C-alpha positions as CSV (number, residue, x, y, z in Angstrom):
1,M,-18.6,-8.8,-1.8
2,S,-19.5,-11.2,-4.9
3,R,-16.6,-14.2,-6.3
4,T,-16.8,-12.7,-9.6
5,T,-15.9,-8.9,-8.6
6,S,-13.9,-9.8,-5.7
7,S,-11.9,-12.2,-8.1
8,N,-11.1,-10.1,-10.4
9,L,-9.7,-7.2,-7.9
10,A,-7.4,-9.4,-6.3
11,R,-6.0,-11.8,-9.5
12,G,-5.5,-7.6,-10.7
13,A,-2.8,-7.2,-7.4
14,S,-1.5,-10.6,-7.1
15,L,1.0,-9.7,-9.4
16,Y,2.0,-6.2,-7.7
17,V,1.7,-7.9,-4.3
18,I,4.7,-10.0,-5.0
19,C,6.8,-7.8,-7.3
20,V,6.4,-4.8,-5.0
21,A,7.3,-7.1,-1.9
22,V,9.9,-8.6,-3.7
23,A,11.4,-4.7,-4.1
24,K,10.3,-3.7,-0.8
25,V,12.1,-6.3,1.3
26,L,15.5,-5.9,-0.9
27,G,14.7,-1.8,-0.3
28,L,15.4,-3.3,3.1
29,V,17.8,-6.0,2.7
30,W,20.2,-2.8,2.1
31,I,19.5,-0.6,5.3
32,I,21.7,-4.0,7.6
33,P,25.0,-3.3,5.9
34,V,24.6,-0.1,4.6
35,S,24.1,1.2,8.8
36,A,26.6,0.0,9.5
37,L,29.1,1.1,6.8
38,I,27.6,4.9,7.1
39,G,26.4,5.3,10.6
40,R,23.2,6.5,12.1
41,D,24.6,10.4,10.1
42,G,24.9,8.4,7.4
43,L,21.3,7.6,7.1
44,G,20.8,10.9,8.0
45,I,23.0,12.4,4.8
46,Y,21.2,10.0,2.6
47,S,17.8,10.8,3.5
48,N,18.4,14.5,3.2
49,A,19.7,14.0,-0.7
50,Y,16.5,11.9,-0.9
51,A,14.0,14.5,0.0
52,I,14.9,16.8,-2.6
53,Y,15.5,14.0,-5.3
54,T,12.5,12.1,-5.0
55,I,9.9,15.8,-5.5
56,L,12.3,16.1,-8.5
57,Q,11.7,12.9,-9.5
58,Q,7.6,13.3,-9.3
59,L,7.8,16.9,-11.0
60,A,10.1,15.2,-14.3
61,T,7.9,12.1,-14.3
62,S,4.3,14.1,-13.9
63,G,2.1,11.4,-13.3
64,F,2.9,9.5,-17.4
65,P,2.9,6.4,-16.2
66,L,-0.5,5.8,-15.9
67,A,-1.6,8.6,-18.6
68,M,0.4,6.8,-21.2
69,G,-1.0,3.8,-20.1
70,K,-4.9,4.6,-20.8
71,L,-4.3,7.0,-23.8
72,I,-2.3,4.0,-25.0
73,S,-4.5,1.2,-23.7
74,E,-7.8,3.2,-25.2
75,R,-6.2,3.8,-29.5
76,L,-4.8,0.3,-29.2
77,A,-9.2,-0.4,-28.6
78,T,-10.1,1.3,-31.4
79,G,-7.5,0.5,-34.1
80,Q,-5.4,3.6,-33.9
81,R,-2.0,2.6,-34.1
82,S,-0.3,5.3,-35.1
83,V,-1.8,8.2,-32.1
84,V,-0.3,5.0,-29.7
85,E,3.5,5.6,-31.9
86,H,2.6,9.6,-31.5
87,I,2.0,9.3,-28.0
88,Y,5.1,7.8,-26.9
89,R,7.4,9.8,-28.7
90,V,5.3,13.2,-27.7
91,S,5.9,11.0,-24.3
92,M,9.4,9.8,-23.8
93,R,10.8,13.6,-25.6
94,S,8.9,15.3,-22.8
95,L,10.1,13.3,-20.1
96,L,13.9,13.5,-21.4
97,F,13.5,17.2,-22.0
98,F,11.8,17.4,-17.8
99,S,13.8,14.5,-16.9
100,V,17.4,17.0,-17.5
101,I,16.0,19.9,-16.6
102,A,15.6,18.2,-13.2
103,F,19.1,16.7,-13.0
104,L,20.5,20.3,-13.9
105,L,18.6,22.0,-11.3
106,M,19.4,19.1,-8.3
107,W,22.8,19.0,-9.3
108,F,23.6,23.2,-9.2
109,G,21.0,23.4,-6.6
110,A,22.9,21.1,-4.4
111,P,24.9,23.4,-2.2
112,I,21.0,25.8,-1.8
113,F,20.1,22.9,-0.6
114,A,22.2,22.1,1.7
115,H,22.4,24.9,3.3
116,L,19.2,24.4,3.7
117,V,19.2,21.8,5.7
118,S,21.1,23.1,8.9
119,L,21.0,26.7,9.2
120,K,22.2,27.3,12.2
121,S,26.1,24.6,11.0
122,S,25.1,25.8,7.1
123,H,29.3,25.0,5.9
124,Q,29.2,21.4,7.9
125,A,26.0,20.2,6.0
126,M,27.0,21.6,2.3
127,V,30.0,19.9,3.2
128,Q,28.2,16.7,4.0
129,Q,25.5,17.0,1.8
130,V,26.3,18.3,-1.2
131,P,27.9,15.3,-2.9
132,T,25.6,12.9,-1.9
133,M,23.1,15.3,-3.4
134,R,25.1,15.4,-6.8
135,A,24.7,11.5,-6.5
136,V,21.6,11.5,-6.1
137,S,20.5,13.6,-8.9
138,L,21.9,10.8,-12.3
139,M,19.2,9.0,-10.9
140,L,16.9,11.3,-11.7
141,L,18.4,11.0,-16.0
142,V,17.1,7.2,-15.8
143,I,14.3,7.3,-13.4
144,P,11.6,9.3,-15.6
145,A,12.6,7.1,-18.8
146,M,12.1,4.3,-17.1
147,S,8.2,5.9,-15.6
148,G,7.9,6.4,-19.3
149,L,8.1,2.8,-20.2
150,R,6.1,1.3,-18.3
151,G,3.6,3.0,-19.7
152,Y,3.9,2.2,-22.8
153,L,3.7,-1.5,-21.6
154,Q,1.2,-1.0,-19.2
155,G,-0.8,0.1,-22.1
156,H,-0.4,-3.2,-23.1
157,Q,-1.8,-4.6,-20.3
158,Q,2.0,-6.1,-20.5
159,L,2.3,-6.3,-16.1
160,A,5.0,-8.9,-16.2
161,P,7.8,-6.6,-17.8
162,S,6.7,-3.5,-15.7
163,A,6.9,-5.7,-12.3
164,Y,10.3,-7.6,-13.5
165,S,12.5,-4.1,-13.9
166,Q,11.7,-3.3,-10.7
167,T,13.1,-6.7,-8.8
168,V,16.2,-6.2,-11.1
169,E,16.7,-2.7,-9.8
170,Q,16.8,-2.7,-6.0
171,L,18.9,-6.2,-7.3
172,F,21.6,-3.9,-8.4
173,R,20.9,-0.6,-6.2
174,V,21.4,-2.8,-3.2
175,I,24.7,-4.8,-4.0
176,A,25.9,-1.2,-5.7
177,M,25.2,0.6,-2.1
178,V,26.2,-2.0,-0.3
179,V,29.8,-2.2,-1.9
180,G,30.5,1.0,-3.1
181,A,29.6,2.3,0.5
182,Y,31.7,-0.4,1.5
183,I,35.2,0.7,-1.0
184,I,34.8,4.2,-0.1
185,V,34.7,3.6,3.7
186,K,36.4,0.9,4.5
187,Q,39.1,0.7,1.6
188,F,39.2,5.1,0.9
189,G,38.5,5.7,4.2
190,G,36.1,8.4,3.1
191,G,34.1,8.9,6.2
192,H,30.1,9.1,6.6
193,A,30.0,11.4,4.3
194,G,31.6,9.5,0.8
195,G,30.3,6.1,1.9
196,A,26.5,7.7,1.9
197,A,27.4,9.8,-1.2
198,A,28.5,5.7,-2.6
199,A,25.1,4.8,-1.8
200,T,23.1,6.7,-2.8
201,F,25.0,6.5,-6.2
202,G,24.2,2.8,-6.2
203,G,20.7,4.2,-7.0
204,F,22.3,5.3,-10.4
205,V,23.1,1.8,-10.9
206,G,19.9,-0.1,-10.5
207,G,18.3,2.7,-11.9
208,V,20.3,1.7,-15.0
209,A,19.8,-2.1,-15.2
210,G,16.2,-1.9,-14.5
211,L,15.8,0.6,-18.4
212,L,18.4,-1.9,-20.3
213,L,14.9,-5.0,-19.1
214,L,13.2,-2.4,-19.9
215,I,14.6,-1.5,-23.2
216,I,14.6,-4.9,-24.4
217,A,10.9,-5.8,-23.1
218,V,9.9,-2.8,-24.8
219,R,11.6,-3.0,-28.3
220,P,9.6,-6.0,-30.1
221,L,6.9,-3.4,-28.7
222,R,8.2,-0.7,-30.5
223,R,9.3,-2.9,-33.7
224,A,5.9,-3.1,-35.0
225,E,4.9,-0.1,-33.7
226,R,6.9,1.9,-35.8
227,S,5.6,0.5,-38.8
228,F,2.8,2.9,-39.1
229,G,4.7,6.2,-38.2
230,I,2.4,9.2,-37.1
231,D,2.3,11.0,-40.6
232,E,-2.0,9.4,-40.3
233,S,-2.6,10.7,-36.7
234,P,-5.5,13.1,-36.8
235,F,-3.8,14.9,-33.7
236,R,-0.7,17.4,-33.3
237,S,2.4,16.7,-30.8
238,G,1.0,20.0,-28.2
239,Q,-2.7,18.3,-28.6
240,I,-0.8,15.0,-27.3
241,F,1.1,17.0,-24.7
242,R,-1.3,18.3,-23.5
243,M,-4.3,15.1,-23.6
244,V,-1.1,13.0,-21.3
245,Y,-1.1,16.3,-18.9
246,R,-4.0,16.5,-18.3
247,L,-4.1,13.1,-17.0
248,A,-1.2,13.5,-15.9
249,I,-0.8,16.6,-13.6
250,P,-3.8,15.6,-11.0
251,V,-1.7,12.7,-10.6
252,S,1.8,14.1,-10.2
253,L,-0.3,16.1,-7.2
254,G,-1.2,13.6,-5.2
255,G,2.7,12.3,-5.3
256,L,3.9,14.6,-4.7
257,V,2.3,14.9,-0.8
258,V,5.0,12.4,0.3
259,P,8.2,13.1,-1.1
260,I,6.7,17.4,0.5
261,A,6.4,15.6,3.8
262,N,9.5,14.5,3.6
263,L,10.8,18.4,2.4
264,V,8.9,19.2,5.7
265,D,11.4,17.7,7.7
266,S,14.3,17.5,6.2
267,W,14.1,21.3,6.1
268,T,12.7,21.2,9.9
269,V,13.9,18.6,11.9
270,T,17.2,19.1,11.8
271,N,16.4,22.7,12.7
272,L,14.6,22.5,15.3
273,L,16.7,19.6,17.2
274,Q,19.5,22.4,16.9
275,A,17.4,25.1,18.1
276,G,16.4,22.9,21.3
277,G,20.2,22.2,21.9
278,Q,21.6,19.0,19.5
279,T,24.4,19.6,17.2
280,Y,24.4,19.5,14.0
281,D,26.0,15.5,14.3
282,A,23.7,15.0,16.6
283,A,20.6,16.1,14.9
284,T,20.9,14.6,11.1
285,A,21.6,10.8,13.2
286,N,18.3,11.0,15.1
287,Y,17.0,12.3,11.4
288,G,18.3,9.2,10.0
289,I,17.1,7.4,12.7
290,L,13.6,8.7,12.1
291,T,13.5,8.7,8.2
292,R,15.6,5.4,8.2
293,Q,15.0,3.7,10.5
294,A,11.7,4.3,12.6
295,M,9.2,5.6,9.1
296,Y,11.4,2.2,6.6
297,L,10.1,0.0,8.4
298,V,6.5,1.7,8.8
299,Q,6.2,1.8,5.3
300,L,6.1,-1.9,4.4
301,P,2.5,-2.8,5.1
302,M,2.2,0.4,2.3
303,A,3.2,-2.4,-0.8
304,F,0.0,-4.4,0.2
305,A,-2.1,-1.3,0.1
306,Y,-0.8,-0.2,-3.0
307,A,-1.3,-3.8,-4.6
308,I,-5.0,-3.2,-3.1
309,G,-5.3,-0.4,-4.4
310,V,-4.1,0.0,-7.9
311,N,-6.6,-2.3,-9.0
312,I,-10.2,-0.9,-7.1
313,L,-9.3,2.0,-9.1
314,P,-10.2,0.2,-12.3
315,A,-12.7,-1.3,-10.2
316,V,-14.7,1.0,-8.4
317,A,-14.5,3.4,-11.5
318,A,-16.4,0.7,-13.6
319,A,-19.0,0.5,-10.4
320,K,-19.4,3.8,-10.6
321,A,-20.0,4.1,-14.5
322,K,-22.4,1.1,-14.7
323,K,-24.1,3.4,-11.9
324,N,-24.2,0.1,-9.1
325,Q,-24.2,0.9,-6.1
326,Q,-24.0,-2.6,-4.0
327,A,-20.7,-2.8,-6.4
328,I,-19.5,0.3,-5.1
329,Q,-20.3,-0.4,-2.1
330,E,-18.7,-4.2,-1.5
331,N,-15.7,-2.7,-3.1
332,I,-14.9,0.0,-0.7
333,V,-16.2,-2.4,2.1
334,F,-13.9,-5.4,1.2
335,T,-10.6,-3.4,0.3
336,L,-11.1,-1.6,3.2
337,R,-11.0,-5.0,5.5
338,S,-8.3,-6.4,4.0
339,M,-6.3,-3.1,4.7
340,F,-7.0,-4.1,8.3
341,L,-6.6,-7.0,7.7
342,I,-2.5,-6.4,7.4
343,S,-1.9,-2.7,9.1
344,F,-3.6,-4.1,12.0
345,P,-0.7,-6.5,12.7
346,T,1.9,-4.5,11.8
347,A,1.0,-1.8,14.0
348,V,0.8,-4.5,17.1
349,L,4.8,-5.7,15.2
350,L,6.2,-2.6,15.6
351,L,5.0,-1.0,19.2
352,V,5.7,-4.3,20.9
353,L,9.4,-5.7,18.6
354,S,10.7,-2.2,18.2
355,Q,13.1,-3.3,20.5
356,A,14.4,-6.8,19.0
357,I,13.5,-5.7,15.9
358,N,16.1,-2.2,16.2
359,E,18.7,-5.2,17.4
360,S,18.1,-7.4,14.4
361,I,18.0,-4.9,10.8
362,F,20.5,-1.8,13.0
363,G,22.5,-3.4,16.0
364,S,21.3,-0.8,18.4
365,T,18.8,0.0,21.2
366,T,18.6,3.4,19.6
367,G,15.2,4.5,17.7
368,S,13.6,1.9,19.4
369,A,11.2,4.0,21.1
370,I,10.6,5.9,17.4
371,I,9.9,2.6,15.7
372,S,6.9,2.1,18.7
373,T,5.8,5.7,18.3
374,V,5.0,5.5,14.4
375,S,4.1,2.5,14.6
376,F,0.3,3.1,14.8
377,M,1.1,5.0,11.7
378,S,1.3,2.0,9.6
379,I,-2.8,2.0,9.8
380,F,-3.2,5.6,9.8
381,S,-0.6,6.1,5.6
382,S,-2.3,2.9,4.4
383,L,-5.7,4.2,5.0
384,E,-5.0,7.0,3.0
385,L,-3.4,5.9,0.8
386,I,-5.6,3.6,0.2
387,S,-9.1,5.6,0.1
388,T,-7.3,7.8,-2.6
389,Y,-7.7,5.4,-4.9
390,I,-11.5,5.2,-3.9
391,L,-11.5,8.5,-4.9
392,Q,-10.1,8.8,-7.8
393,G,-12.1,6.0,-8.8
394,L,-14.9,7.5,-8.4
395,G,-13.5,10.5,-10.4
396,K,-12.9,13.3,-7.2
397,M,-8.9,13.4,-8.4
398,Y,-8.5,17.1,-6.1
399,R,-10.1,15.8,-3.4
400,P,-7.6,13.7,-2.0
401,V,-4.5,15.7,-3.6
402,R,-6.6,18.6,-1.3
403,N,-7.0,16.0,1.2
404,M,-3.0,15.4,1.5
405,F,-2.1,18.4,1.1
406,I,-3.9,19.7,4.6
407,G,-2.1,16.7,6.9
408,V,0.9,18.0,5.3
409,A,0.2,21.5,6.8
410,I,-0.9,19.9,10.5
411,K,1.9,17.4,10.5
412,L,4.2,21.2,10.2
413,I,2.2,23.1,12.7
414,F,2.8,20.2,15.5
415,N,6.9,19.9,14.7
416,F,7.5,22.5,15.9
417,V,5.2,22.3,19.0
418,L,6.1,19.0,19.2
419,I,10.0,19.1,18.8
420,L,9.7,21.5,20.3
421,T,8.2,21.1,23.6
422,F,10.2,16.9,23.6
423,H,13.3,18.1,21.9
424,S,13.2,14.6,20.7
425,V,12.8,13.1,17.7
426,I,9.8,11.6,18.7
427,G,8.3,15.1,18.2
428,A,8.4,14.4,14.4
429,A,6.9,10.9,14.9
430,L,4.3,12.0,16.3
431,A,3.5,14.8,13.8
432,T,3.0,12.6,10.9
433,T,1.3,9.7,12.7
434,I,-1.1,13.2,13.3
435,G,-0.9,14.7,9.6
436,Y,-1.8,11.2,8.4
437,L,-4.7,10.7,11.0
438,C,-5.9,13.9,9.3
439,S,-5.9,13.2,6.1
440,S,-7.4,10.0,6.2
441,A,-9.7,11.1,8.2
442,L,-11.1,13.5,5.7
443,N,-10.9,11.2,2.7
444,I,-13.1,8.7,4.6
445,M,-15.4,11.2,4.9
446,A,-15.2,12.1,1.8
447,V,-15.4,8.6,-0.2
448,R,-18.6,8.2,2.1
449,K,-20.2,11.8,0.8
450,Y,-19.2,10.9,-2.9
451,S,-19.5,7.4,-3.5
452,Q,-23.2,8.3,-1.4
453,T,-23.1,4.8,0.6
454,Y,-22.9,4.2,4.4
455,F,-20.3,2.2,6.2
456,S,-19.1,2.2,9.5
457,V,-15.0,2.2,9.4
458,R,-15.2,1.7,13.6
459,R,-17.6,-1.5,12.8
460,I,-15.4,-2.5,9.8
461,A,-12.7,-2.5,11.9
462,K,-13.4,-3.7,15.8
463,P,-12.7,-7.1,15.0
464,F,-9.2,-6.9,14.1
465,I,-8.6,-4.2,16.2
466,G,-9.9,-7.3,19.2
467,A,-7.4,-9.4,17.8
468,S,-5.0,-7.4,16.9
469,V,-5.2,-6.7,21.5
470,L,-4.9,-10.5,22.1
471,T,-2.0,-10.8,19.9
472,A,-0.3,-8.0,21.7
473,I,-0.8,-8.9,25.2
474,V,0.3,-12.6,23.4
475,L,3.5,-10.9,22.1
476,F,4.7,-9.4,24.9
477,L,4.3,-12.6,27.0
478,V,6.2,-14.2,24.5
479,N,8.5,-11.3,23.9
480,W,9.5,-11.2,27.2
481,L,10.2,-14.5,27.7
482,L,11.6,-15.4,25.3
483,H,14.6,-11.8,26.5
484,V,14.8,-13.6,29.5
485,G,15.9,-17.1,28.6
486,L,17.7,-15.6,25.8
487,M,20.5,-13.3,26.9
488,H,21.6,-16.0,29.2
489,L,22.0,-18.2,26.2
490,F,23.9,-15.1,24.1
491,T,25.9,-12.9,26.7
492,H,29.0,-12.3,23.5
493,G,26.2,-12.5,21.1
494,E,23.3,-10.0,21.9
495,R,22.6,-9.4,17.9
496,I,22.1,-13.4,17.7
497,G,19.8,-13.5,20.3
498,Y,18.1,-10.7,19.3
499,I,18.0,-11.9,15.9
500,I,16.0,-15.2,17.3
501,Q,13.6,-13.4,20.0
502,F,12.4,-11.0,16.8
503,I,11.6,-14.5,13.8
504,V,10.6,-16.7,16.9
505,A,7.9,-13.4,18.7
506,S,6.8,-12.6,15.2
507,L,5.7,-16.5,14.3
508,I,4.2,-17.3,17.5
509,G,2.2,-13.8,17.2
510,G,1.4,-14.2,13.5
511,V,-0.4,-17.5,14.5
512,F,-2.1,-16.4,16.9
513,Y,-3.7,-13.3,15.0
514,L,-4.1,-16.1,12.4
515,Y,-5.9,-18.0,14.9
516,F,-7.5,-15.5,16.0
517,I,-9.4,-13.7,12.7
518,L,-10.5,-17.3,11.5
519,R,-11.4,-18.7,15.0
520,S,-14.0,-16.2,15.1
521,G,-15.4,-15.8,11.4
522,T,-14.5,-12.4,10.9
523,L,-13.6,-12.7,7.1
524,R,-15.2,-16.2,5.1
525,S,-13.3,-18.3,3.9
526,D,-14.5,-17.2,0.3
527,E,-13.4,-14.1,1.3
528,L,-10.1,-14.6,2.2
529,Q,-8.9,-16.5,-0.3
530,N,-9.6,-13.4,-3.3
531,I,-6.9,-11.7,-0.9
532,P,-4.1,-10.4,-2.9
533,G,-1.2,-12.4,-2.5
534,I,-1.6,-15.3,0.4
535,G,-5.8,-15.4,0.4
536,R,-5.3,-19.1,-1.4
537,Y,-3.6,-20.0,1.6
538,L,-5.5,-18.3,4.2
539,G,-9.0,-19.8,2.6
540,R,-7.6,-23.2,3.3
541,L,-6.9,-22.4,6.8
542,S,-10.0,-21.1,7.8
543,R,-12.0,-23.8,6.2
544,K,-9.7,-26.0,8.5
545,I,-9.7,-24.2,12.2
546,E,-13.5,-22.8,11.6
547,R,-15.6,-25.5,13.9
548,R,-18.9,-23.0,13.9
549,P,-20.3,-21.2,10.7
550,P,-19.3,-18.4,10.5
551,P,-21.5,-15.1,11.9
552,P,-24.3,-13.5,9.2
553,R,-22.6,-10.7,6.8
554,Q,-22.7,-7.0,8.9
555,R,-23.9,-5.2,7.1
556,Y,-22.3,-1.9,6.3
557,D,-24.7,0.0,4.0
558,R,-27.3,1.4,6.8
559,R,-27.4,3.9,9.5
560,P,-26.9,2.4,12.7
561,N,-30.6,3.5,14.7
562,R,-30.8,6.2,17.3
563,R,-33.5,6.4,20.0
């Protein structure tokens, strides 16, 4: 890949890597104290409420940030300032209307949604779930407005306020969640259900904080834009509305896939586990382990995939517009290599260190097997996200949506088969992995077809698989030695021993993985320094470790010779 192309891609992605990574870390922090306060069943209640909320939030938001950003940037480029103001007013009024409708639907529909969570124990489900669902519904009054303001700022190419608002939102959210859950559970004896409701209310507090920051950032721009008014706009409000939604609908449909997959789990896992003989409390607790422990850890590398994805889309679109097949090829291959660099070691870490991770963060061995089961999902989910952005850059907005819904349908089928077979939430974990595998495979086939290029995912992934296997062996030995040694030292403080074991083993494993990758010359130093966030440091390290010239670049644009 050319230095200019990859450098532009990296510079654009770096800000997203940093802000999303900080937000993800803050989002992980709350799990430790809150899970100790509300327990696994409280996490299950929390997850069921969020499964409904995310769908309604996606419907209310409907891809507005991307649509507003694109339309506003185009009008600013042509000097149509009155149209910019018109787009802002129509979009924000639409968001306000849909957010209120979504809030009312969730608030008054909470008893029905709670009933569907557990058909067998519907009264118990409604008593526990309704307060939490109504607490999280308040977020629907602020989050859509935040998305609109972020789209407005993106249209003006001001990314810093949007990035900072994510961090501020998560910071206030975490503080409010922990404090609220502590007060309800410890001071008022509200139990796990009350603690879950207090924790979900923290999302509303964080949303208000992020919204205030965005309003402050938008005010100077709005002061300048209002001077132009909308009287000179050549469009009617209905035309502006249709322009926005023409762009927003495919993005909204794509964004609905993950919430629908979560809703599938919310309405099937608990019911199927109860059908297999578990009580409502046990089934809810197991669902909480799956969603707020295992799945949350697996989603961490998605921050990196997202950062690459939001920048590969315009890069591919520009190359396609210029009919530059070589640039399309280079963008695709570089993106896949960068994604594999992060997702493979993450999978190995979750697979080998599942018990140490579980004990360190959640203080329990329960769920370690589930974390190991979903470990490889981090590879397939990242691959699906990356390939979705590539397809959208190629102009195929609806193809990845179709593929993702096929993956959800396959997941739903395997939910029934595997949960009833294993009588365990591990069945749902396997079903989710299979669903992502199928949808990502369909996406890759579509990328090959519509990009009119040939690349071998197996060849691209091969060196990363080899380094990951070697790292897994080293990590297993180090983890075993640390466990044997530390458990003798911390006989009365096992969690401290597990924390040390997790940190030391992770650092050693990471060092070995980097050594195997850099020593083999799989990625050149100039390629590494173009990776968002960490590339500069990897490039320097690569030049120190490499003692021989890197092997010739592999060609991924030619089909293998067949005898």
